[in-house]
C-alpha positions in Angstrom: -97.6 -81.4 71.0 -95.2 -83.9 72.6 -91.8 -84.5 71.4 -92.7 -87.7 70.2 -95.0 -86.5 67.9 -92.5 -83.6 66.6 -89.9 -86.5 65.8 -92.3 -88.5 63.6 -91.9 -87.7 59.9 -94.9 -87.6 57.9 -94.9 -90.2 55.4 -95.5 -88.8 51.7 -97.7 -91.0 49.8 -95.8 -92.8 47.3 -96.7 -91.9 43.6 -96.2 -94.9 41.5 -94.3 -94.0 38.3 -96.0 -95.5 35.2 -93.8 -97.4 33.0 -95.1 -98.2 29.6 -93.6 -101.4 28.0 -94.1 -103.3 24.8 -94.8 -106.9 25.2 -94.5 -109.3 22.2 -96.8 -112.0 21.6 -94.4 -114.5 22.8 -93.8 -112.8 26.1 -97.8 -112.5 26.4 -98.0 -116.1 26.1 -95.3 -116.8 28.4 -97.3 -114.9 31.1 -100.4 -116.8 30.0 -99.0 -120.0 30.5 -97.4 -119.2 33.9 -100.8 -118.3 35.0 -102.2 -121.7 33.7 -99.6 -123.5 35.9 -100.3 -121.3 39.0 -103.9 -120.5 38.7 -103.4 -117.2 40.4 -104.1 -113.8 38.6 -102.4 -111.5 41.2 -99.4 -113.7 41.8 -98.8 -113.8 38.1 -99.1 -110.1 37.9 -96.9 -109.6 40.7 -94.3 -112.0 39.4 -94.0 -110.1 35.8 -94.8 -106.6 37.5 -97.8 -105.8 35.5 -101.5 -105.3 36.3 -103.9 -108.2 36.9 -106.2 -106.7 34.2 -103.5 -107.4 31.6 -103.4 -111.2 32.6 -107.1 -111.5 32.4 -107.1 -109.8 29.0 -104.1 -111.8 27.7 -105.7 -114.9 28.7 -109.1 -114.2 27.1 -107.1 -113.4 23.9 -104.9 -116.5 24.1 -106.3 -118.2 20.7 -105.5 -115.0 18.9 -102.1 -114.8 20.5 -101.2 -118.5 19.5 -102.3 -117.5 15.8 -100.2 -114.3 15.8 -96.3 -113.9 14.9 -94.3 -114.1 18.0 -92.6 -110.9 17.3 -95.8 -108.7 17.1 -96.3 -106.2 19.7 -100.1 -105.7 18.8 -102.9 -107.8 17.4 -104.4 -104.7 15.7 -103.6 -104.8 11.9 -103.9 -101.1 11.9 -105.7 -99.0 9.2 -106.6 -100.4 5.8 -104.6 -99.2 3.0 -106.1 -96.0 1.2 -105.1 -97.4 -2.2 -104.6 -101.0 -2.0 -104.3 -101.6 -5.6 -101.5 -99.3 -6.0 -99.6 -100.8 -3.3 -100.2 -104.2 -4.5 -99.1 -103.2 -8.0 -95.9 -101.3 -6.4 -94.9 -104.4 -4.4 -95.2 -106.6 -7.6 -93.0 -103.8 -9.6 -90.4 -104.1 -6.9 -90.4 -107.9 -6.6 -90.0 -108.1 -10.6 -87.2 -105.6 -10.5 -85.2 -107.6 -7.9 -86.0 -110.9 -9.5 -84.6 -109.5 -12.8 -81.2 -108.5 -11.3 -81.2 -108.9 -7.8 -79.7 -105.4 -7.4 -81.0 -102.7 -5.2 -78.9 -100.2 -7.1 -81.3 -100.6 -10.1 -84.2 -100.3 -8.0 -83.1 -96.7 -7.4 -82.8 -95.9 -10.7 -86.1 -97.2 -12.1 -87.8 -95.6 -9.1 -86.7 -92.3 -10.4 -88.0 -93.4 -14.0 -91.3 -94.4 -12.3 -91.6 -91.1 -10.5 -90.9 -89.4 -14.1 -93.7 -91.6 -15.5 -95.9 -90.8 -13.0 -95.5 -86.8 -13.4 -96.0 -87.4 -17.0 -99.4 -89.4 -16.4 -102.6 -87.5 -17.5 -105.3 -86.6 -15.2 -107.7 -89.0 -16.8 -105.6 -92.2 -15.6 -105.1 -90.7 -12.3 -108.9 -90.3 -11.7 -109.4 -93.8 -13.3 -107.0 -95.1 -10.6 -108.7 -93.2 -8.0 -112.1 -94.8 -8.9 -110.8 -98.4 -9.0 -108.9 -97.8 -5.5 -112.0 -96.2 -4.3 -114.2 -99.1 -5.1 -111.8 -101.6 -3.7 -111.5 -99.7 -0.6 -115.1 -99.6 -0.1 -115.4 -103.4 -0.8 -112.7 -104.0 1.9 -114.7 -101.9 4.5 -117.9 -103.9 3.7 -115.8 -107.0 4.4 -114.6 -105.7 7.9 -118.2 -104.9 9.1 
């Protein structure tokens, strides 16, 4: 083996480190608008240090991004509520309490009172609430499909 071959260091293949970043809707739209100006997916991806597939995906979802709030990180609304009726009533109850006094200190006291009321509730009313929420959940599932 010649001295020249011994002195050449073997190049180790660089392993790219995956970095997971969260892009808000506003930033995704900024990337899409940049792409629309230069009309080059690879150049856009290189400029923002992202994969070209992300640019293509965001471009195809442009209308959904325009309709979403600019601070959102995902367009997926998530899992539907298990008890939507209960959650709506809880939100209404909190809003009524805040309108009455506007103080969050009373909210903590009333929350404890609500907890006592729930402990004292009989099983029939809980079963009735489960039936109502179950039907409402099935209805929302039917609308999503």
